C-alpha positions, -999 to 999 in steps of 0.1 A, spaced: -70 -300 773 -84 -279 748 -98 -293 716 -114 -260 703 -77 -252 696 -72 -278 669 -100 -268 647 -90 -260 609 -84 -224 592 -76 -196 609 -91 -200 643 -71 -233 649 -39 -250 648 -53 -285 635 -39 -274 596 -7 -265 614 -2 -298 633 -10 -320 603 16 -300 578 40 -305 608 36 -341 603 35 -341 564 72 -324 571 76 -353 595 71 -380 569 92 -363 542 118 -360 561 119 -395 575 112 -407 538 140 -390 525 162 -398 555 154 -433 552 160 -437 515 199 -419 520 201 -443 548 193 -474 530 220 -461 501 246 -456 527 240 -485 547 241 -508 513 271 -490 502 290 -492 539 277 -529 542 294 -544 510 327 -523 523 320 -547 555 318 -576 536 349 -564 512 382 -586 510 400 -554 512 411 -546 549 412 -509 544 374 -508 529 361 -528 563 384 -506 587 367 -473 572 330 -491 574 336 -500 607 350 -467 619 319 -450 603 292 -473 622 315 -470 658 311 -435 652 279 -424 643 262 -451 667 286 -443 694 275 -405 695 243 -385 701 222 -381 671 216 -344 684 254 -339 682 255 -351 646 229 -324 638 248 -297 656 282 -310 639 265 -312 599 243 -278 607 273 -256 619 303 -275 600 284 -279 573 277 -243 562 314 -235 569 327 -265 545 304 -251 519 314 -213 524 352 -228 521 348 -246 492 326 -219 471 351 -193 481 380 -217 470 365 -230 438 346 -203 427 357 -170 444 322 -167 459 323 -147 496 291 -143 501 269 -163 530 261 -198 522 247 -223 540 229 -257 537 186 -254 533 175 -266 569 155 -300 552 187 -310 536 205 -306 567 179 -327 587 177 -349 562 216 -357 558 218 -361 599 190 -384 601 203 -398 571 235 -410 584 223 -420 616 198 -445 600 226 -456 576 248 -469 604 219 -492 617 210 -501 585 248 -507 575 244 -539 600 211 -550 592 222 -556 557 255 -570 562 235 -598 585 210 -600 558 241 -608 533 255 -632 557 221 -651 562 218 -660 526 226 -697 524 262 -700 505 247 -734 486 223 -712 466 250 -689 452 277 -719 448 247 -735 428 240 -706 406 275 -706 399 278 -742 391 251 -739 363 268 -710 352 249 -679 360 267 -651 356 279 -629 387 253 -600 377 223 -624 371 233 -641 404 233 -609 422 198 -597 407 182 -630 412 196 -648 439 213 -621 466 189 -596 462 154 -608 468 168 -632 496 185 -601 514 155 -576 509 135 -610 528 161 -611 557 166 -576 563 130 -565 563 122 -569 600 155 -552 604 151 -523 583 114 -517 598 131 -511 630 153 -486 611 126 -468 601 110 -465 631 142 -451 648 144 -427 615 108 -416 621 113 -408 659 149 -390 653 129 -363 631 120 -349 662 154 -340 671 154 -316 639 135 -290 660 165 -274 671 174 -261 639 142 -246 630 126 -272 606 90 -269 617 77 -306 618 59 -318 647 77 -313 675 85 -275 665 52 -269 657 37 -285 686 63 -262 706 52 -230 689 16 -238 695 20 -242 733 40 -210 733 12 -191 717 -16 -204 735 1 -216 766 -17 -251 766 12 -276 763 -7 -301 772 -29 -301 742 -4 -298 716 21 -323 731 -7 -348 734 -14 -340 695 22 -348 689 18 -381 706 -12 -391 685 6 -381 654 36 -400 659 15 -431 670 -3 -427 641 24 -428 616 45 -453 638 9 -478 638 4 -474 599 40 -475 588 45 -507 608 16 -524 593 29 -516 561 61 -534 571 42 -565 583 24 -565 548 56 -563 529 71 -591 553 45 -612 543 44 -605 504 83 -613 506 75 -645 526 49 -658 501 58 -696 493 84 -698 519 79 -729 544 79 -722 578 97 -740 602 
């Protein structure tokens, strides 16, 4: 292992690997936020009294969790551009080449995957909220919007945090897959460095350390968030 390859500046690859880590973090954060939004929507559909909404949500979670994430990336990467070009030509008469930006493609792909897992986490958290608290709030005349803000959301967030922490770790790892479409994140940069220097062990060990560092820091952050959310809650 040649650590001199990881120096900062023109003579080393240290700054490139750090930039790759920042790109990984950017994709992970955006994908995770998108996944939470998607998961919240589909969790609401799964808890709906309307059967078609429940069926649609079940179809989404079954399909997304049942196929490899790499296949999702290929489908969105090749299919998304084709759909975009068809819409551009049909609606605006624009016949030139149009494609999704690579960052957006990666974010959408990972976000779709994260959303499927977040759906089940959020649905389970909603079901874990004691019904008696909702009924008590309704009995004292609390409006639906107020019950949602003051009773449901805080409790759901507390119950969902451990599961959403796992979804974040999964999202962080899945960002490595988008290297196949050319986005220069940790794995892509490690592969480029390994190919250029013929020192693959050095760069893949560096990638290992960077992923482990990001995972450890974020895990500590979620533990702190759980502690904050559970303040004042009596343990059994």
